[in-house]
Rosetta silent file (secondary structure, phi, psi, omega in degrees, C-alpha in Angstrom):
SEQUENCE: XXXXXXXXXXXXXXXXXXXXXXXXXXXXXXXXXXXXXXXXXXXXXXXXXXXXXXXXXXXXXXXXXXXXXXXXXXXXXXXXXXXXXXXXXXXXXXXXXXXXXXXXXXXXXXXXXXXXXXXXXXXXXXXXXXXXXXXXXXXXXXXXXXXXXXXXXXXXXXXXXXXXXXXXXXXXXXXXXXXXXXXXXXXXXXXXXXXXXXXXXXXXXXXXXXXXXXXXXXXXXXXXXXXXXXXXXXXXXXXXXXXXXXXXXXXXXXXXXXXXXXXXXXXXXXXXXXXXXXXXXXXXXXXXXXXXXXXXX
SCORE:     score description
SCORE:     0.000 S_00000001
   1 L     0.000   89.867 -176.724  -76.129  -31.141   68.626 S_00000001
   2 L  -146.408  163.658  177.273  -78.542  -32.016   71.376 S_00000001
   3 L   -88.357  140.897  170.788  -81.906  -31.005   72.819 S_00000001
   4 L  -137.164  150.776 -179.008  -82.250  -28.917   75.965 S_00000001
   5 L   -84.796  134.328  172.983  -85.411  -27.618   77.594 S_00000001
   6 L  -149.835  144.326 -176.443  -86.189  -23.929   77.641 S_00000001
   7 L   -74.464  -38.310  179.277  -89.509  -22.177   78.018 S_00000001
   8 E  -138.448  152.665  174.287  -88.803  -19.470   75.468 S_00000001
   9 E  -153.852  151.804  178.535  -86.252  -18.727   72.757 S_00000001
  10 E  -119.494  127.464  174.650  -85.847  -16.128   70.002 S_00000001
  11 E  -102.109  124.468  176.118  -84.410  -17.021   66.619 S_00000001
  12 E  -110.710  127.470  173.221  -82.888  -14.342   64.415 S_00000001
  13 E  -114.298  120.067 -178.926  -82.158  -15.095   60.776 S_00000001
  14 E   -90.173  119.116 -176.411  -79.948  -12.646   58.966 S_00000001
  15 E  -128.460  170.602  178.607  -80.784  -12.500   55.275 S_00000001
  16 L   -60.022  -34.699 -174.741  -80.023  -10.228   52.359 S_00000001
  17 L   -89.532   -5.913  178.336  -83.370   -8.538   52.543 S_00000001
  18 E   155.367 -160.452 -176.075  -83.431   -7.992   56.268 S_00000001
  19 E  -116.483  127.177 -179.780  -83.667   -9.542   59.707 S_00000001
  20 E  -109.702  139.596 -172.800  -86.350  -12.098   60.544 S_00000001
  21 E  -127.922  129.237  175.051  -87.445  -12.756   64.164 S_00000001
  22 E  -134.475  128.144  174.706  -89.333  -15.762   65.511 S_00000001
  23 E  -109.885  131.818 -179.659  -90.019  -16.442   69.196 S_00000001
  24 E  -121.242  161.234  170.677  -91.023  -19.915   70.273 S_00000001
  25 E  -128.517  147.828 -174.093  -91.985  -21.421   73.670 S_00000001
  26 E   -96.652  123.588  177.607  -91.293  -24.972   74.724 S_00000001
  27 E  -129.902   92.516 -173.551  -94.172  -27.183   75.892 S_00000001
  28 L    69.164 -119.867  175.809  -92.915  -30.677   76.320 S_00000001
  29 L  -107.332    4.329  176.491  -91.527  -31.644   72.930 S_00000001
  30 E  -100.000  141.549 -177.100  -93.736  -29.265   70.977 S_00000001
  31 E  -116.368  119.573 -173.842  -92.578  -25.848   69.945 S_00000001
  32 E  -113.656  128.188 -178.112  -95.228  -23.232   69.496 S_00000001
  33 E   -71.533  127.718  174.366  -94.487  -19.834   67.852 S_00000001
  34 E   -84.500  -39.294  174.509  -95.270  -17.000   70.191 S_00000001
  35 E  -162.930  148.187 -178.888  -94.758  -14.291   67.647 S_00000001
  36 E  -150.468  131.818  178.189  -93.139  -13.984   64.299 S_00000001
  37 E  -159.585  157.638  173.638  -92.543  -11.063   61.916 S_00000001
  38 E   -95.774  130.240  177.022  -90.054   -9.737   59.437 S_00000001
  39 L   -63.337  160.670  173.404  -88.325   -6.556   60.362 S_00000001
  40 L   -54.585  132.825 -173.114  -88.568   -3.645   57.880 S_00000001
  41 L   -52.418  130.370  177.640  -86.249   -4.494   54.969 S_00000001
  42 L  -137.290  152.651  173.431  -82.676   -3.420   55.490 S_00000001
  43 L   -77.462   58.338 -166.837  -79.490   -4.314   53.631 S_00000001
  44 H   -62.350  -50.305 -172.769  -78.445   -6.187   56.715 S_00000001
  45 H   -72.513  -45.546 -177.207  -76.135   -8.850   55.315 S_00000001
  46 H   -64.160  -40.087  176.954  -74.404   -6.776   52.689 S_00000001
  47 H   -63.316  -41.270  179.513  -73.778   -3.919   55.148 S_00000001
  48 H   -66.801  -33.971 -179.500  -72.321   -6.368   57.690 S_00000001
  49 H   -68.176  -24.293  175.302  -70.069   -7.925   55.045 S_00000001
  50 L   -82.395   -4.347 -175.012  -68.716   -4.374   54.402 S_00000001
  51 L    88.255    9.751 -177.768  -68.011   -4.080   58.140 S_00000001
  52 L   -90.611  129.458 -177.771  -70.922   -1.643   58.750 S_00000001
  53 L  -104.341  -20.579 -171.379  -72.776   -2.251   61.928 S_00000001
  54 H   -62.007  -45.717  177.859  -75.376    0.559   62.132 S_00000001
  55 H   -58.881  -41.791 -179.401  -78.164   -0.863   59.887 S_00000001
  56 H   -71.748  -43.024 -179.677  -78.249   -4.183   61.683 S_00000001
  57 H   -61.428  -37.235  178.808  -77.941   -2.580   65.126 S_00000001
  58 H   -71.051  -33.245  171.371  -80.854   -0.335   64.446 S_00000001
  59 H   -66.081  -42.173  179.346  -83.027   -3.266   63.358 S_00000001
  60 H   -62.649  -23.892  179.180  -81.991   -5.209   66.425 S_00000001
  61 H   -62.729  -29.779  176.039  -83.208   -2.401   68.679 S_00000001
  62 H   -67.795  -34.392  173.211  -86.783   -3.454   67.848 S_00000001
  63 H   -63.061  -41.318  177.910  -85.954   -6.922   69.127 S_00000001
  64 H   -58.842  -45.638  179.009  -84.597   -5.332   72.314 S_00000001
  65 H   -62.278  -39.066  177.299  -87.801   -3.409   72.733 S_00000001
  66 H   -62.675  -42.310  177.833  -89.826   -6.462   72.268 S_00000001
  67 H   -68.310  -39.759 -174.797  -87.943   -8.426   74.855 S_00000001
  68 L    61.867 -130.238 -174.928  -87.993   -5.660   77.479 S_00000001
  69 L   -96.366    4.302  177.308  -86.629   -6.858   80.755 S_00000001
  70 L   -72.523  152.232  168.846  -87.206  -10.529   80.128 S_00000001
  71 L   -98.919  113.561  177.668  -84.316  -12.926   79.732 S_00000001
  72 L  -127.084  126.705  178.229  -84.942  -14.806   76.576 S_00000001
  73 E   -58.313  135.786  178.946  -82.177  -16.906   74.899 S_00000001
  74 E  -116.627  129.116  179.921  -81.260  -15.487   71.435 S_00000001
  75 E  -122.403  132.753 -175.276  -79.926  -17.597   68.630 S_00000001
  76 E  -110.674  131.092  177.562  -78.627  -16.134   65.312 S_00000001
  77 E  -113.665  126.362  176.764  -78.770  -18.077   62.031 S_00000001
  78 E   -98.051  143.771 -177.305  -76.570  -17.040   59.133 S_00000001
  79 L   -63.659  138.430 -174.598  -77.522  -17.967   55.551 S_00000001
  80 H   -54.923  -36.671  179.673  -75.740  -21.069   54.415 S_00000001
  81 H   -64.441  -17.534 -179.809  -73.978  -19.562   51.404 S_00000001
  82 H   -88.446   -5.963 -177.463  -71.944  -17.129   53.581 S_00000001
  83 E  -106.759  119.673  171.363  -70.651  -20.054   55.686 S_00000001
  84 E   -76.501  128.045 -174.975  -67.853  -22.199   54.311 S_00000001
  85 E  -128.425  152.172  171.108  -68.447  -25.849   55.311 S_00000001
  86 E  -165.235  156.277  170.822  -66.605  -29.164   55.089 S_00000001
  87 E  -121.355  110.872 -177.253  -66.344  -32.502   56.687 S_00000001
  88 E   -93.928  139.922  177.244  -62.711  -33.627   56.686 S_00000001
  89 E  -106.196  112.659 -171.570  -61.688  -37.260   56.954 S_00000001
  90 E  -115.154  140.532  174.924  -58.337  -37.340   58.753 S_00000001
  91 L   -68.662  -40.043  178.893  -55.837  -40.111   59.537 S_00000001
  92 L  -131.887  155.935  179.908  -54.917  -38.269   62.750 S_00000001
  93 L  -137.903  135.160  178.623  -56.609  -35.531   64.708 S_00000001
  94 L   -60.466  138.648 -177.718  -55.098  -33.125   67.244 S_00000001
  95 L   -72.990  -29.611 -174.218  -56.233  -33.924   70.786 S_00000001
  96 L   -90.716  142.740 -177.018  -56.513  -30.213   71.844 S_00000001
  97 H   -63.453  -38.834 -179.345  -59.435  -28.044   70.652 S_00000001
  98 H   -64.171  -41.174  178.324  -57.248  -25.081   69.782 S_00000001
  99 H   -67.710  -35.538  176.728  -55.067  -27.225   67.525 S_00000001
 100 H   -62.902  -42.406  177.991  -58.164  -28.676   65.889 S_00000001
 101 H   -63.257  -41.639  178.874  -59.502  -25.163   65.073 S_00000001
 102 H   -61.308  -45.640  175.160  -56.107  -24.198   63.610 S_00000001
 103 H   -61.947  -42.795  175.592  -56.047  -27.276   61.444 S_00000001
 104 H   -57.392  -45.593 -179.118  -59.635  -26.682   60.401 S_00000001
 105 H   -62.032  -43.816  179.755  -58.919  -23.089   59.437 S_00000001
 106 H   -64.844  -45.477  178.098  -55.891  -24.068   57.399 S_00000001
 107 H   -67.543  -39.076 -178.776  -57.687  -26.903   55.512 S_00000001
 108 H   -69.613  -42.940  177.503  -60.797  -24.854   54.889 S_00000001
 109 H   -61.785  -39.358  178.788  -58.837  -21.803   53.635 S_00000001
 110 H   -63.977  -42.524 -178.176  -56.872  -24.050   51.321 S_00000001
 111 H   -70.267  -35.420 -176.460  -60.025  -25.704   49.916 S_00000001
 112 L   -99.481    9.620  177.060  -61.860  -22.405   49.426 S_00000001
 113 L    53.312   58.319  176.906  -58.673  -20.556   48.271 S_00000001
 114 L  -129.151  168.614  171.268  -58.705  -18.023   51.113 S_00000001
 115 L   -86.821  137.515 -178.452  -56.144  -16.905   53.647 S_00000001
 116 H   -54.590  -34.197 -179.092  -56.586  -18.602   57.026 S_00000001
 117 H   -67.368  -17.326 -176.774  -56.612  -15.192   58.801 S_00000001
 118 H   -80.983  -15.429 -174.603  -59.676  -14.204   56.793 S_00000001
 119 E  -110.823  134.769  168.311  -61.812  -16.990   58.303 S_00000001
 120 E   -97.777  122.454 -172.176  -63.243  -17.474   61.825 S_00000001
 121 E  -123.494  148.269  165.946  -63.713  -21.275   62.194 S_00000001
 122 E  -122.787  151.376  179.976  -65.325  -23.716   64.500 S_00000001
 123 E  -135.662  138.692  176.352  -64.753  -27.499   64.420 S_00000001
 124 E  -125.240  126.162  178.162  -66.813  -30.347   65.842 S_00000001
 125 E   -75.968  127.822 -176.392  -65.429  -33.921   66.158 S_00000001
 126 E  -107.293    2.835 -177.398  -67.975  -36.393   64.766 S_00000001
 127 E    99.969 -157.054 -175.101  -66.115  -39.612   65.655 S_00000001
 128 E  -116.946  149.907  168.305  -64.588  -42.236   63.389 S_00000001
 129 E  -126.527   99.863 -173.933  -65.538  -43.864   60.126 S_00000001
 130 L    64.182 -125.334 -177.697  -63.299  -46.912   59.865 S_00000001
 131 L   -96.160   16.830 -177.477  -59.714  -45.687   60.238 S_00000001
 132 E  -118.891  145.818  174.786  -60.568  -42.067   59.617 S_00000001
 133 E   -92.474  135.715  179.753  -61.499  -39.259   62.012 S_00000001
 134 E  -103.571  123.246  179.996  -64.402  -37.016   60.966 S_00000001
 135 E  -122.159  115.370  176.516  -64.156  -33.272   61.606 S_00000001
 136 E   -89.463  130.925 -172.627  -67.073  -30.982   60.769 S_00000001
 137 E  -129.931  131.750  172.051  -65.894  -27.433   60.083 S_00000001
 138 E  -118.489  135.023  177.143  -67.781  -24.129   59.663 S_00000001
 139 E  -132.998  144.616 -179.503  -65.947  -20.972   58.622 S_00000001
 140 E  -137.925  149.619  175.713  -67.205  -17.429   58.119 S_00000001
 141 E   -53.065  124.763 -177.177  -65.521  -14.234   56.956 S_00000001
 142 H   -60.383  -38.640  179.251  -63.947  -12.759   60.061 S_00000001
 143 H   -61.340  -42.105  178.654  -64.987   -9.207   59.059 S_00000001
 144 H   -63.477  -48.257  179.540  -68.603  -10.312   58.693 S_00000001
 145 H   -57.334  -45.619 -175.080  -68.562  -12.177   62.060 S_00000001
 146 H   -70.762  -34.820  179.152  -67.063   -9.205   63.909 S_00000001
 147 H   -70.108  -40.242  177.859  -69.552   -6.736   62.360 S_00000001
 148 H   -63.954  -48.175 -179.317  -72.560   -8.872   63.305 S_00000001
 149 H   -63.169  -36.206  176.644  -71.342   -9.363   66.871 S_00000001
 150 H   -63.068  -43.949 -177.150  -70.587   -5.654   67.149 S_00000001
 151 H   -65.206  -36.242  175.213  -74.077   -4.756   65.967 S_00000001
 152 H   -61.664  -42.010  178.969  -75.580   -7.148   68.522 S_00000001
 153 H   -69.126  -38.264  176.649  -73.665   -5.482   71.285 S_00000001
 154 H   -60.139  -31.061  178.805  -74.636   -2.016   70.086 S_00000001
 155 L   -85.824    2.992  178.423  -78.270   -3.031   70.359 S_00000001
 156 L    72.548   25.605  179.595  -77.769   -4.218   73.940 S_00000001
 157 L  -112.212  163.173  177.993  -78.418   -7.866   73.175 S_00000001
 158 L  -129.122  123.087  176.437  -76.494  -11.078   73.896 S_00000001
 159 L   -95.504  124.751 -177.768  -76.552  -13.897   71.381 S_00000001
 160 L   -85.769  -27.064  178.017  -75.958  -17.309   72.995 S_00000001
 161 E  -142.809  133.211  171.904  -75.479  -19.205   69.704 S_00000001
 162 E  -128.867  123.168 -172.310  -74.512  -17.996   66.222 S_00000001
 163 E  -152.860  171.560  174.607  -74.390  -20.714   63.596 S_00000001
 164 E   -69.520  147.897  177.731  -75.120  -21.645   59.994 S_00000001
 165 H   -55.525  -38.488 -178.978  -78.808  -22.048   59.148 S_00000001
 166 H   -57.257  -39.113 -179.407  -78.075  -25.648   58.179 S_00000001
 167 H   -64.424  -38.482  175.373  -77.002  -26.497   61.680 S_00000001
 168 H   -62.696  -49.879 -179.521  -80.318  -25.258   63.135 S_00000001
 169 H   -56.989  -46.115 -175.028  -82.320  -27.206   60.600 S_00000001
 170 H   -65.886  -43.709  177.118  -80.362  -30.399   61.163 S_00000001
 171 H   -63.374  -41.285 -179.309  -80.598  -30.230   64.943 S_00000001
 172 H   -66.467  -38.974 -169.742  -84.282  -29.522   64.819 S_00000001
 173 H  -100.064   -3.338 -168.222  -85.185  -32.226   62.319 S_00000001
 174 H   -54.357  -38.363 -178.767  -82.563  -34.928   63.151 S_00000001
 175 H   -69.802  -18.234 -179.220  -84.923  -37.298   64.824 S_00000001
 176 H   -93.566   -5.085 -171.638  -87.182  -37.197   61.756 S_00000001
 177 L   -92.409  135.443  174.007  -84.463  -37.859   59.227 S_00000001
 178 L   -69.730  143.793  177.180  -83.895  -41.249   57.631 S_00000001
 179 L   -67.840  156.796 -179.918  -80.355  -42.584   57.963 S_00000001
 180 L    51.563   59.001 -175.124  -78.039  -42.489   54.960 S_00000001
 181 E  -138.361  176.821  178.155  -80.042  -39.759   53.219 S_00000001
 182 E  -124.386  155.099  179.427  -79.826  -36.318   51.611 S_00000001
 183 E  -138.978  120.889  175.874  -81.882  -33.197   52.396 S_00000001
 184 E  -108.129  125.584  177.915  -82.484  -30.374   49.952 S_00000001
 185 E  -115.863  126.210  175.213  -83.944  -27.193   51.526 S_00000001
 186 E  -102.125  111.047  173.345  -85.280  -24.344   49.375 S_00000001
 187 L   -99.676  171.073 -176.244  -85.210  -21.043   51.190 S_00000001
 188 L   -59.653  -37.895 -172.531  -86.374  -17.719   49.770 S_00000001
 189 L  -107.489  -16.475 -174.824  -82.844  -16.507   48.901 S_00000001
 190 E  -152.312  163.607  168.667  -80.811  -19.787   48.670 S_00000001
 191 E  -118.494  156.089 -175.528  -80.912  -23.504   48.468 S_00000001
 192 E  -138.553  147.499 -179.576  -78.970  -25.862   50.686 S_00000001
 193 E  -134.920  135.704  176.558  -78.034  -29.561   50.458 S_00000001
 194 E  -138.112  140.594  171.738  -76.743  -31.975   53.086 S_00000001
 195 E  -116.713  143.760  176.238  -75.844  -35.669   53.063 S_00000001
 196 E  -137.777  169.733 -173.540  -75.347  -37.769   56.193 S_00000001
 197 L  -102.669 -164.103 -171.469  -74.402  -41.302   57.035 S_00000001
 198 L   -68.174  -26.110  177.079  -76.063  -44.190   58.894 S_00000001
 199 L   -89.177   11.193 -177.387  -75.288  -42.548   62.252 S_00000001
 200 L    54.372   44.701  170.892  -76.924  -39.298   61.004 S_00000001
 201 L  -105.566  134.112 -179.522  -73.632  -37.406   60.983 S_00000001
 202 E   -57.617  135.857  177.041  -73.242  -34.722   58.344 S_00000001
 203 E  -124.379  -20.857 -178.535  -70.818  -35.789   55.539 S_00000001
 204 E  -151.347  136.606  175.422  -71.400  -33.256   52.763 S_00000001
 205 E  -138.236  138.356 -178.410  -72.823  -29.742   52.708 S_00000001
 206 E  -147.646  139.308  177.173  -73.434  -27.425   49.814 S_00000001
 207 E  -148.989  154.496  178.279  -75.359  -24.178   49.449 S_00000001
 208 E  -157.100  151.347  174.147  -75.760  -21.448   46.847 S_00000001
 209 E   -65.968  143.885 -175.830  -77.759  -18.312   46.277 S_00000001
 210 L   -81.036  144.577  173.232  -80.867  -18.862   44.158 S_00000001
 211 L  -106.247   92.776 -173.774  -81.194  -17.521   40.659 S_00000001
 212 L   -78.174   71.004  177.083  -84.909  -16.679   40.679 S_00000001
 213 L   -84.160 -174.819 -175.956  -85.339  -16.745   36.956 S_00000001
 214 L   -75.067  -10.151 -177.571  -88.555  -17.298   34.958 S_00000001
 215 L  -117.834   88.287  179.854  -88.063  -21.104   34.898 S_00000001
 216 H   -59.346  -28.150 -177.775  -88.255  -22.665   38.378 S_00000001
 217 H   -68.755  -34.522  175.152  -88.027  -26.047   36.786 S_00000001
 218 H   -63.751  -37.246  174.616  -84.620  -25.217   35.380 S_00000001
 219 H   -61.598  -45.573  177.404  -83.444  -24.252   38.822 S_00000001
 220 H   -60.501  -41.752  177.472  -84.650  -27.571   40.218 S_00000001
 221 H   -61.793  -38.660 -179.759  -82.858  -29.467   37.455 S_00000001
 222 H   -64.552  -37.595  178.746  -79.609  -27.675   38.251 S_00000001
 223 H   -68.434  -40.097  178.621  -79.950  -28.663   41.928 S_00000001
 224 H   -65.459  -33.995  173.010  -80.658  -32.233   40.953 S_00000001
 225 H   -64.519  -40.226  176.209  -77.499  -32.309   38.842 S_00000001
 226 H   -65.334  -41.603  177.695  -75.539  -31.107   41.860 S_00000001
 227 H   -57.667  -43.916 -179.296  -77.251  -33.788   43.962 S_00000001
 228 H   -63.816  -46.275  178.055  -76.229  -36.432   41.410 S_00000001
 229 H   -61.537  -43.352 -179.683  -72.617  -35.278   41.436 S_00000001
 230 H   -64.090  -43.108 -176.327  -72.491  -35.189   45.267 S_00000001
 231 H   -68.064  -40.232 -178.772  -74.126  -38.619   45.598 S_00000001
 232 H   -61.998  -41.457  179.549  -71.813  -40.206   42.995 S_00000001
 233 H   -70.800  -39.619 -176.887  -68.721  -38.883   44.875 S_00000001
 234 H   -70.864  -35.763 -175.917  -70.076  -39.833   48.319 S_00000001
 235 H   -90.615    0.138 -178.278  -71.080  -43.384   47.372 S_00000001
 236 L   -57.206  -33.049 -177.971  -67.924  -44.188   45.454 S_00000001
 237 L   -92.192   15.287  177.041  -66.426  -45.796   48.542 S_00000001
 238 L    98.498   -0.221  177.079  -69.415  -48.062   49.245 S_00000001
 239 L   -76.192  168.481 -175.780  -71.553  -45.619   51.195 S_00000001
 240 L  -132.591  154.305  167.558  -75.275  -45.153   50.370 S_00000001
 241 L  -128.005  102.248 -170.940  -77.885  -42.522   49.990 S_00000001
 242 L   -85.681  -28.703 -177.900  -81.257  -44.191   50.447 S_00000001
 243 E  -140.646  156.439  172.147  -83.641  -41.262   50.520 S_00000001
 244 E  -123.277  119.249 -176.167  -83.800  -37.663   49.451 S_00000001
 245 E  -105.302  144.823 -170.815  -85.784  -35.392   51.758 S_00000001
 246 E  -136.276  133.289  174.735  -87.045  -32.077   50.473 S_00000001
 247 E  -122.384  120.380 -178.184  -88.412  -28.922   52.121 S_00000001
 248 E  -130.473  131.958  175.226  -90.079  -26.383   49.810 S_00000001
 249 L   -54.374  149.046 -176.596  -92.029  -23.251   50.842 S_00000001
 250 H   -55.506  -41.180 -177.831  -95.778  -23.643   50.232 S_00000001
 251 H   -69.931   -6.603  179.004  -95.855  -20.990   47.539 S_00000001
 252 H  -115.668   -2.800  178.842  -93.298  -22.897   45.472 S_00000001
 253 H   -54.218  -46.979 -175.123  -94.584  -26.467   45.833 S_00000001
 254 H   -60.865  -34.570 -174.152  -96.678  -26.367   42.719 S_00000001
 255 H   -88.161  -37.865 -168.091  -93.739  -25.262   40.560 S_00000001
 256 H   -97.400  -43.827 -171.205  -90.850  -27.248   42.116 S_00000001
 257 H   -56.692  -41.739  178.127  -92.188  -30.441   43.672 S_00000001
 258 H   -58.803  -34.662 -178.030  -93.214  -32.124   40.406 S_00000001
 259 H   -67.942  -50.856  175.432  -89.750  -31.664   39.010 S_00000001
 260 H   -59.235  -41.107 -177.561  -88.055  -33.259   42.014 S_00000001
 261 H   -66.415  -41.097 -179.777  -90.726  -36.034   42.169 S_00000001
 262 H   -60.551  -42.797 -177.272  -90.325  -36.945   38.468 S_00000001
 263 H   -77.309  -38.653 -173.950  -86.580  -37.397   38.816 S_00000001
 264 H   -92.311  -25.539  179.098  -86.444  -38.950   42.294 S_00000001
 265 H    61.702 -133.877 -177.499  -89.496  -41.062   42.346 S_00000001
 266 H   -70.195  -17.095 -178.483  -90.140  -43.119   45.477 S_00000001
 267 H   -75.619   -8.126 -177.853  -86.841  -42.122   47.020 S_00000001
 268 E   -90.219  132.273  171.595  -88.234  -38.577   47.561 S_00000001
 269 E  -130.289  131.498 -177.669  -89.887  -37.657   50.895 S_00000001
 270 E   -90.442  130.692  176.020  -91.170  -34.187   51.574 S_00000001
 271 L  -103.484  121.385 -177.499  -90.375  -32.623   55.052 S_00000001
 272 L   -65.317  151.378  177.314  -92.929  -29.891   55.801 S_00000001
 273 L   -55.813  -39.312 -171.629  -91.803  -26.273   56.557 S_00000001
 274 L   -96.444   28.220  179.003  -93.528  -26.440   59.926 S_00000001
 275 L   -50.962  125.223  174.163  -91.922  -29.720   60.949 S_00000001
 276 L    85.427    0.696  177.687  -91.991  -30.306   64.711 S_00000001
 277 E  -103.055  136.036 -166.828  -94.242  -27.378   65.603 S_00000001
 278 L   -83.792  -33.364 -174.236  -97.458  -28.161   67.358 S_00000001
 279 L   -89.001  152.184 -174.953  -99.733  -25.217   66.361 S_00000001
 280 L   -93.026   -8.068 -175.039 -101.119  -24.901   62.893 S_00000001
 281 L   -86.149   54.908 -172.304 -101.248  -21.131   62.563 S_00000001
 282 L  -116.435   16.508 -175.058  -97.808  -20.841   61.104 S_00000001
 283 L   -65.189  -18.210 -176.871  -98.561  -19.899   57.460 S_00000001
 284 L   -85.246   -3.231  175.236  -97.044  -16.491   58.051 S_00000001
 285 L  -116.358   93.086 -168.120  -93.640  -18.139   58.693 S_00000001
 286 L   -85.519   12.121 -170.719  -92.661  -19.645   55.332 S_00000001
 287 L  -135.301  126.949  177.875  -89.205  -20.830   56.233 S_00000001
 288 H   -65.002  -33.517  179.888  -88.082  -23.879   58.214 S_00000001
 289 H   -59.498  -47.471 -178.532  -84.791  -22.069   58.974 S_00000001
 290 H   -62.282  -35.948  177.862  -86.595  -19.229   60.771 S_00000001
 291 H   -74.327  -46.503 -178.047  -88.579  -21.668   62.867 S_00000001
 292 H   -60.279  -35.894  178.893  -85.659  -23.999   63.580 S_00000001
 293 L   -66.775  -16.598  179.106  -83.487  -21.128   64.814 S_00000001
 294 L   -92.059    4.381  179.934  -86.053  -20.411   67.509 S_00000001
 295 L   -93.844  117.685 -177.066  -85.736  -23.919   68.960 S_00000001
 296 L   -54.999  125.290  177.713  -83.425  -23.761   72.043 S_00000001
 297 L  -101.046    0.000    0.000  -80.156  -25.638   71.489 S_00000001
């Protein structure tokens, strides 16, 4: 998780309703959106989960046409609820990367009640916390991963990074985050929660599809209850959560922000959707994930 300089980058976010594309260019430490638009709605995610590549490949052809002969790095963000995540605290950790991935797949499959062969896993060593080793693990259905990568190849594109949306957001915003805090992000289709420690290392991740019912306050209350459970478990061993940072799309601030503010009080800090981007004409990009995926990693 580090910053590298690149003049341009394209972020693709694969969602239930379609494929969203944002291109940014790097000017110093500011990232300015070059163009952004949503592709025509397609059942991209559900088709890929069934192993079907054609709908996504056809949508990606428009990206290929836009790029032309330019070489632009492409990064793909998958919605957090389709990615199984965990941070394991281990007494011992295998020294070899392959053995770590095997251990990660076995532990993740056990926790999520899946077969290890069903998941494609990556693992990142985060260092030690006292006498424990921390291993951050992401897992995705192997069939979904293979279908997405096949669709990318069919469209004649090369994706340099494919990761969970949470990873892009965290990398993009890390310098702005308070230590020992939590972050709730409201996306159009799902919500996501992350807790991290004093070294800003992820320690807990949770995401779920949103139930867009008639009572947005009820949804916020349910998320707050989940935050309370997660915080209670995380702080039981003496750790702390000092702040809760929140990102809410502009069109939902009026309905959701007062509910979070009433419960969390002064511990709540709002992180804007357009965090870290220099230009102000970004109202047509209502998602921090879509913007963060376009920041070169």
